[in-house]
N, C-alpha and C positions, 0 to 999 in steps of 0.2 A: 372369480377365480377360475373356474374351472374352462370357461370360455376361452379364456386368453392361454390356458395352460394347452388347451386343445390345440388353439390356433399358433401356440409356439413349438408344441410337437408335431404340428403339420410341416414345419419348416425342415424335417427330414426329408419329408416329398418335396418340398419345396426347394431344399439344396439342390437337389438333384436335376428336379423339373426345372429350375432357373438357372442350371447351368449350360453353357453352350451344347450342341449338338450331339457330340461326342460322349460326353459326360452323361447326358440325359438318357442315353440307352442304358447306361447302367442305374439311373434313377428310376426305372420301370422296375428294375429286380429289386433294388433294395426299398423300394418306397410299395409295391405291389406283392411281388414274388419273395414275399417275408416268410413264408415258412415252405420253400419247397424243399425241404429236407424232411418234411413231418409226414406220416401213414397218412391216406385218404379220411380221416374223421378230425372229429374238434377231439383236441387233447386237453389235458387239465394236467396243472400242477399238484399234485396230489399234498395231502395234509400227514405230514408224520406223524407218529407216536413219540412225543416229547417228553420224556423222563425227568428230564434237569429242570423241577419249578425252583428251586433255589436261588437260580440265577436270575429270574424273573423278579422274584419278592427283592432280593437285593435291589434291582433295578429300580422297583417302586418305592422302595425305603430312601433311595439316593434321591429320589423326586421329591418325597413327600419332606425329607430334610434337609433340601440343597434349596428350596423355596422356589423351584423351576416354575415359572408360570401356567397356570392350567392351560389345555386346549378346551375348542371348546365343547370337546364332552369330556370331562377332567376323568370319568371313570375307563376310559378306552385309550388304547396310544393311538398315535398320529394315523397309524395305517388303517386304523377302523373309521376314521372318517373321511378315507379319500378313496378305499379300495369299495368297488362295487362287484359285490358278488355274482351279481345277476348277469354281469354283463362280459359278452364274450370280446375279449381281447386283441386287437389287431397292434402291429407297429408303433402307429401314432399314438394309441390309446396308452400303450406302455410306457412310450416315453412322456406321454402326458403325467400319468402316473409318478414315473420316476421324478420329474419335475417339481413334482407336488409332495412326494414323499421324501425324496434323498436330502440327508442333510446339507450337502455339500453347496446345494443352490441357497440353503438359508446361511451358509456361511459365505458364499461370496456377496449374496444380497445384503448381508448386514455388514460388512467388508466395502461397500460401497457405501452405503450409507453412513458409514464411519467417514471416509472420503468427503463426503458431502458436508460433514458439518465442521470437518477441519476447515474446507475451504471457508466456509461462514463463520470461522472462527478467524480464521487470516483476515478476512476483509473488515473486521470489526475494530482493525489498526487504524483504519480512515476515520472514524468518528472520535471524537472527544469522550472523555471520562470524568463524570461527575460523581464527588465523593461526598455525601452527607457526614459532618462529625458534630459528635456533642461531648463536652467535657465539665467535669464539674470537682471542686474540691473543696475541701475544708482542714482548716488546722488551727490548733492552739499552740500561742507561743506566751513564755514565761520567763520574764527578766525580773532580778534581783531588784529591788529601790530599798532604801532604809525604811525599816518598821514594817516589811512586807515584802511582795512581789506584785509586779505591772502582767497584768494576764490578758491577752489581747484573744479574741477568736475572729480568724482570718475564712472568708469565703468569694470563690468565685465559679464562675460559668463562662463555656463559650460555645455557642453553638454556629456552626458554617458549614458552607457550600463551597467546595473545592472544584475548580475545572482546570482540567489539564488537554492540552490537545496539541499534537505535533502538524506542525503546518508545511515542514519541508524536511524532507530526510535522505534526498539524493536518490532515490529507486529501491530502498530498502523493503518498504511495503507492495509497491508494485511487484516486485522479484518474489516477494514470499506469496502473492494472491497469484501469481504466475503457476509457481510451482506446486500450489497445492489445485488451481484448476486443471493442471496437465496429469496431476494424480489420480482426482476425480477422472478424468477421461480413462485413467489407466485402468481403473476400478472398474469401471463402467465394461471396457471392453473385456476385462477378464471376467467380468461377471457371463458376459453374451459367449465366450469360448467356453465357458463352463458347462454352459446350455448344450452347446455343440458338444462338448467332451462326453458328457452324460448321456445323449444322445447317441455317440457312437459307441458308448460300451454297452448300453443297452442293446442296440441292434447287433453287436459281434455277440454277446452273450445269447440273443435271443437264436441268433442262426446256430450256434454251436448246442443249443438246446433242442434246437428242432433235428440237427445234424446227428445228435446223440438217438433221438428217437425212429431214426428211420435206421438207424444202425441196429436198435433191437428189433426192427422189424425184418430188417435182412437176414439178422441172426438167426431169426424164429424161423424163416424161410429155410435156412440153411440147415437148422436142427430137423427140422422135417423132412427136409430131401436126404439128411442122413440118416434117419429113422426109417426111411422107408428104402433105402439103399439097404439097412440092416435086415430089413423084412424081406427084400428080395434075395438077399446071399441066403438068407435063413431056408426061405422055400425051396432055393435050388439045392442046397445042402441035403434037407428032406428030402430029395429026389435021386439024392445023388451026383449031383452036376456040380457042386463044389466043394472044395474041401475047408477042413478046420480052420486053418489060417487066414482063408478067406472071410470068414466069418469072424474071425478074431479082430482084423483090419479094418472091418466096416463098425462093430463095435467100438473099436478105438476113435475113429470117426467122427462114430455119434459123440463121443463121450466130448471130443474134443470142440463139436459143435454147440454141447450143452455150456461147458466151460465158458465159450467166448458168448453165448446167450446170458450169462452169468454178468460175465464183465460188462458187456452192453448193458444192462440195467444199472450197473454201478457207474459207468459214464454218465448215465441220466441223471442219478440223485447228485452227481458232482457239478454236472453243468446246468440243472437247477438251481443249486447252491450260489451257482455265481450270478444267475439269472437275476436271483431274489436280491444279492446284495446289490447289483447296480440297480436294481427298484431302489431302494433303500428301504425296505419292508422285511418281514421276517420270514424266514421259510415256512414257520406255520401257516401260511393264508395261501389258500385254493383258489386258483385264477384259470378261468377257462381261458384258452387260448382258440385262435381260428386258425383254420386250415387253408392256407394257399398255396397249397404244391401244385394245384393245375394251372397256376399263372406262369409264362414263358420266361425264361432266361434272357438278359442280352445276347446278343448277335453279333456284336463288333463293337470297337472303338473308331471313330473317325477324327475326335479333337487331338491335335496334336498336343504334346507336352509341354512345348514350349509356352504354348497360348496358357493351358492349366498354371504353366508358371507364372506367368507375367499377372493372372487374375488374382492368385492369391497372394502375391507379394502386394498389391493394391486392398484388399480386402480381410487379410488373414486377421481376426481379432487381438490375439497375441501379439502379432508383430507389431498393429498399430500401439497396443499396450506399451510393447517396449520401446518404440520410439515415443510415446506420453512420456513415459519415464525418462529418455534423453533431453526432452524439453524441459522438463523438472529439475534435472541437474544443473544444464544452462541457466536456468533463473537462479540456483541455489550458487553458482559462481559471479553471478550480477550482484547477488545480494552481499556477497563476502567482499566482491570489490566496492560496494557502496559505505563499507563499514571505514572505511579511509577517510571520509568526508563527513562535516559536522553535521548535528541535527538544530531545527530550529522549532520552538516551540513555545505557545503562550499560555501563560498560568494566569490564574485569577483565584479572588476568594472574596465571598461575600458573606458576612454574618455577626452577630451582636455579642460583645461582652459585658458580662456583669460582676462586679466585686463589690466586695466591702471590708469592713474590721467593725469589732465592736468588742469596746474595753469592758470588761465585767468585774476588773480588782486594780485600783477602787472605785468602791461605787460613785455611781456617778460622772463618770467619764462619758463623753459622746461618742456616738458612734458616727461611721458616715460610710457611705455606698456609691458606685457608679455605673452606669449607664451609658455605654456607645455603642454605635456600630464600627466593624473592622472591614474595612473595602482594601481589597489590594490587587494590583494587577503589573503582571510581568511578561515582557519577549525575551527568551533564553536562547542562547547558544550554546552547545556543548559540542566540544571536539575534543578526543582524545587524540595528543599528540605523540605520546609512545607507549606502548602496552608490552615492552618486551618482545615485540615481533609476533604477539599473535594472531592479530589479522593478517599479517604475511600467510603464514603458516594457515589459516583457515582456509584463505584463497588458494593455497598449493593443493591443501586438501580436496576442497570444490571441486579442483580443475581434474586432479586425479580421478576423481568420483565419476565425473563427465567422462573423461576418456575410456574409463571402465564402461561405463554405459555404452557408448559408441561401440566398444568391441564386441559385448554383449549384444548389441541387436545388429552386428555384420553376423556374428555365430547364428543367431536364430535365422536370420535370412539363407544363411548356406544349410541349415538344418531343414527349414523347410523345401527349397530346391532339392535336396537329397531324397527326404520324404517322399514327395510327390515322383518324383525319377523312379524311384524304387515304386510305390502303389502302382504307377503305369505301367511298369513291366509287370508288376506282379499278376494285374490285372488283365494283362494282353496274354500273360502265360498262362492264366487260370482258362483263359478264353479257350485258346489252342487245347490244354489239357482238358477241358471239358469233351472235347469233340472227339479224342481220343478217348476218354471214359466211355462215351456212348457207344463207339464203334466197338471197344474190349466188351463191353457189357452183353451187345449184342450177339457177338461171334462165341462168348465163351456159353451164352443161354443155347444157343443153335450146337454148339459142341457136345454140352451137356446132356440136349437132348437127343442126339444123335446117337451118344455115346450109352444112355439109356436103353433105346431101342435097341442097339446091337447086341448090348450084355443080355437084354431079356430073350434074344433070337442064339444066345451061344456065340456069338462071334468075336466079343471083347471080353477082356478076362475085368478082375473084382480091381486091379490094380488100376486100369483104364479107367475105370469108373469112378472111382475114389479121386485120381487125378482129376478127370472132368469136375468133380463135384468141389473140388478146393478150389480150382480156376475160377467155377462161377460164385464163390462166395467172396475171392480176392475182386473179382470183377463189380460185386455188388458195392463192396466197402468203396471200393475204387470210384464209383459211379456218386455215393454220397459224398465221398471229401472232395470231389471235384466240386461239385456243385455247392458243398458249403464254401470252399474255397474261393471260389468266386464272388458270392455273396459277400463275403469279409473282405475280399480284396477292393469290390466295389465302393462297399462302404467307407475303408480305409481311404481311399483315391477325393470321395468326398469330403471326408472330413480335413484329410489334408491341404484340399482346397479353401477351406472354412468361406465356402460360398454363402454370402448374406451380404445385404447393402445395408449400408448407414440408414437409411430411412426407415427399414424395416427394424433395425436394431432400437431405435430411438423410440418408435411406436410401443415396442414391445416393451422394452423398460419403462416407459410412464405407464402402459396399462399394467402392468404386474406393478408397479407403485403404486397405483390407485387400488388395486387388490390387496394389499397389505393393509394390516391394521394397524 
């Protein structure tokens, strides 16, 4: 199971690297530069202090009373069986964990299994039905006669095997089986798309978490700069080179930096909760996350958006699922039209009948019994000639549903095209904004350093120093946002393209099927 999950989560890398060259550049950032916004050390999802134990008790009570099937280790929740606290997680490992723990994967898997069972149930219509029947009866009958009553005890029994087999129904069964097969395809495609969706959500929340950590680092640096600035102004004030209002302005800026630092810490908590939710685990768990901040970000997009759209329209699992649903609706139309024709069936029965009578009053009357075989065979033709226009309306209903499904397919096609164009434009814009953010940060750092040196020598005012400090803080946050936006835009572009070929999907589904209990 873990090997399959690991291979499945590596599809996030495969999705990117298997795309044409233009998007594969983004693949490097999404699959490798996973934590570019992270501070330069291994980070940790800290375990919070949970006081509300009552909710957990209620959940365990529910599992105990609802008869939920026990997990491999029934004394621990599912997360304990899939989380490795000693492992340092990169993005593929996080996706692997999500596919293992997130209940949404199990929902889509069970829905696919249900679709497979419905298909096999539909196929059973091709086979004959064989029914065993046993019948027994005992009765007492009394007839008044002169001087008394004639009492007769009767008994009978019948054992038989009944065979019923529809030989010809003008395509009813073929249509039902075709509809079931198409809905199984739709469920399989939905299962694959769910995996892609979870991988995308994990990647997006992972990038947001890393960006929040980076904002904490930037806010800490800004706070230290503000604190140093306050100390510098205080030193000048002690020498009579600064005024009291200058010191108050520096203290005000330090308080603002302290507020921003606490706000950044709160953002980390929120983004961490979003990440664990998408992983399908409790926020109480501690995960070690790898630092990949030194890996380069993508530099350019060379693949045309038209090519990406063409590929998405060929391989998006949700579009394929919608197309399969349309084919199922077409089969339902054929089935509704076939109801106007007769059905030809073979019926037969073989059995044994035993019966008899015993006269118990007046005494001395003889009893008798019989034992004989019962064999019948018939060929039946059933043809409904008039049903109050029920079949006509059934055809109209099936045709309307077919047209609705066709319209939904077209709507999804337009939605995919819109999403790809938007994601492509966002990624291209993010690449350009990244360059400007880097230039802005470099200029702000140089400006602050020059202003600080000028202030120390008495050539700049405290207002200029604080203004340069604010500009540097904004430049730091702008650089972090540009990096996180670029990563999220790249991941969105890959997700909207739905890159993954059918052979990989089928192989993954089979492997996952073998891994299930």
